[in-house]
C-alpha positions in Angstrom: -73.8 -59.5 104.2 -72.7 -58.4 107.5 -72.6 -60.1 111.0 -74.9 -59.5 113.4 -72.0 -58.8 116.1 -70.0 -56.6 113.6 -73.2 -54.1 112.8 -73.6 -53.7 117.2 -70.0 -52.7 117.5 -70.0 -50.0 114.4 -73.6 -48.5 116.0 -72.0 -48.9 119.3 -68.6 -46.8 118.5 -71.2 -43.9 116.8 -73.7 -44.0 119.5 -72.6 -40.9 122.2 -75.4 -40.7 124.6 -78.3 -42.5 122.6 -80.8 -44.6 124.2 -80.7 -47.7 122.3 -83.7 -50.0 122.3 -83.1 -53.8 121.2 -85.2 -56.6 120.3 -84.9 -60.8 118.6 -81.4 -61.2 117.2 -79.5 -57.7 117.6 -80.2 -57.8 121.1 -78.9 -61.3 121.8 -76.8 -61.9 125.1 -74.5 -64.2 123.0 -73.6 -62.0 119.4 -75.7 -58.7 119.9 -75.7 -56.0 121.6 -75.5 -57.2 125.3 -71.4 -58.5 124.2 -70.7 -55.0 122.9 -72.5 -51.9 125.0 -70.4 -49.7 127.1 -73.2 -47.9 128.2 -76.1 -50.4 129.2 -78.1 -47.6 131.5 -79.0 -46.2 128.4 -80.1 -49.9 127.0 -83.2 -51.4 126.9 -84.0 -54.1 125.4 -87.5 -55.4 124.8 -87.7 -59.6 124.5 -91.2 -60.9 124.7 -92.9 -58.3 122.6 -92.3 -59.1 119.4 -93.2 -56.6 116.9 -93.5 -54.0 119.4 -89.7 -52.2 119.8 -90.2 -49.6 117.0 -93.7 -48.8 118.9 -91.7 -48.0 122.5 -88.7 -46.2 121.0 -91.5 -44.0 119.3 -92.7 -43.0 122.5 -89.3 -42.6 124.1 -88.0 -40.1 121.3 -91.1 -38.4 121.5 -91.0 -38.0 125.4 -87.2 -37.2 124.9 -86.4 -34.9 121.7 -83.1 -33.8 122.8 -81.7 -37.5 122.7 -80.9 -40.0 120.0 -83.0 -42.8 120.3 -82.0 -45.9 118.3 -84.3 -49.1 117.4 -82.5 -52.6 116.5 -84.8 -54.0 115.4 -85.5 -57.7 113.5 -86.5 -58.2 110.2 -89.8 -60.7 111.3 -90.1 -57.8 113.9 -90.8 -55.4 111.6 -93.1 -57.5 109.2 -95.2 -57.8 112.8 -96.0 -54.9 112.9 -95.7 -52.6 109.6 -98.1 -50.0 110.8 -95.3 -48.8 113.1 -93.6 -47.1 109.9 -96.2 -45.0 109.3 -96.9 -44.2 112.3 -93.1 -43.1 113.3 -93.3 -40.8 110.3 -96.8 -39.2 111.1 -95.0 -38.2 114.2 -92.1 -37.6 112.8 -89.2 -37.6 115.3 -86.2 -36.1 114.0 -84.3 -37.8 116.8 -85.1 -41.4 115.8 -82.9 -43.8 113.9 -84.5 -47.5 113.4 -82.2 -50.1 112.3 -83.5 -53.5 110.9 -80.9 -56.3 110.9 -82.9 -58.2 108.1 -81.4 -61.6 108.0 -84.8 -62.9 106.0 -85.7 -65.4 109.0 -87.0 -65.9 112.4 -83.9 -66.9 113.8 -84.8 -67.2 117.2 -87.3 -69.7 117.0 -85.3 -72.3 114.6 -84.2 -70.2 110.8 -87.9 -70.2 109.3 -88.0 -67.3 106.3 -90.3 -64.4 107.3 -93.1 -63.6 105.1 -92.2 -62.3 101.5 -88.1 -62.5 102.3 -86.5 -61.9 99.1 -89.4 -60.3 97.7 -89.3 -56.7 100.1 -87.7 -53.8 100.7 -87.6 -52.0 104.3 -85.8 -49.9 102.6 -88.4 -48.9 100.0 -91.4 -49.0 102.3 -89.9 -46.6 105.1 -89.3 -44.3 102.0 -92.8 -45.1 101.1 -93.9 -44.1 104.8 -92.5 -41.0 104.5 -89.3 -41.2 106.5 -86.8 -38.3 106.4 -84.2 -41.4 104.6 -84.0 -44.8 104.4 -80.7 -46.8 103.6 -79.4 -50.3 102.7 -76.2 -52.0 103.8 -74.9 -55.5 102.8 -71.1 -54.4 103.3 -69.7 -53.9 106.9 -66.8 -51.1 105.4 -69.9 -49.0 103.7 -72.2 -48.6 106.9 -68.5 -48.0 108.9 -68.0 -45.2 106.6 -71.4 -43.8 106.6 -73.0 -44.3 110.0 -71.7 -41.1 111.3 -73.0 -39.2 109.0 -76.4 -40.8 109.5 -76.6 -40.0 112.5 -75.6 -36.4 112.2 -79.1 -36.5 110.1 -82.4 -35.7 110.6 -84.8 -38.5 111.5 -86.9 -40.5 111.5 -84.4 -42.9 109.5 -84.0 -46.4 109.0 -81.1 -48.4 108.5 -81.6 -51.5 106.6 -78.7 -54.0 107.3 -78.2 -57.2 105.4 -77.2 -59.6 108.4 -75.7 -63.5 108.0 -78.6 -65.6 109.2 -77.2 -66.7 112.7 -80.1 -69.4 113.7 -80.8 -70.0 117.7 -81.2 -74.3 117.3 -80.1 -74.6 121.3 -83.9 -74.8 123.3 -85.2 -72.1 124.9 -84.7 -73.4 128.8 -81.1 -74.1 127.5 -80.4 -70.8 126.1 -78.4 -68.0 127.6 -80.8 -65.3 129.5 -79.9 -61.6 129.0 -79.0 -59.8 132.4 -81.3 -57.3 132.5 -85.1 -57.2 131.8 -87.3 -54.7 130.4 -89.0 -53.1 133.3 -85.1 -52.8 135.2 -83.6 -51.1 132.7 -86.4 -48.9 132.0 -86.2 -47.8 135.6 -82.2 -47.6 135.0 -82.6 -45.4 131.8 -85.1 -43.4 133.6 -82.7 -42.7 136.3 -79.7 -41.7 133.6 -81.8 -39.5 131.4 -83.3 -37.5 135.0 -79.8 -36.7 136.0 
C-alpha cells in the first residue's frame, strides 16, 4: 500500500507543466496535493463536487489538447460517476492521465466502505471502457519507476493506486480548509494557460 502523500510527491516530481485537477483525499490540505505542489497556479481543487473532477478534467483536456491534464480522483468519487469512464474513452483525449486513489472507503466522511470495495477493479473497468491503457500500483517504488514512462504514453490512461486509508474523524467545521477554492483556481489556471 502507498501513502497518500507519497503518491502525490511522485506525481508532482513528474508532472512537468501539466494541469492537475484534485478531489477529496488526494486534495487534502493536510496530507494531499496542496502539501507537495510546486505549481499551484496550474492546480484546480474540485471540492464539494464528489464524482465530478474527472468530467471537469475531461473538458479541460479537450479545450487544451497541447497540455497534459492529470486527475487525482478518489475511489469513492469515481464510484459515484462511473459513466465518466465511457465518456472519457469516447472522447479519447491523448493528454489525459486519470489517477485513482483507491483506499476502499469514504475517508473524508468517517471511513465507510465504498460500494464494491474489494470486488471491483478500476483498472479493468477503464480497460473495458476503452482507455488507451490502465495500470495498478500498490508499491511506491514501482510507481516511481514507471510514472515517467506513463506520462510519455498517449492517453487516456488510468492509474489505480492502492492507498493506505487516512480517515478524517475531525468534525468538518474544525478541519483545515484549502487555501484556494475552485472558482479562484480556475481563474488562475486560465491566466497561466493564456500567458
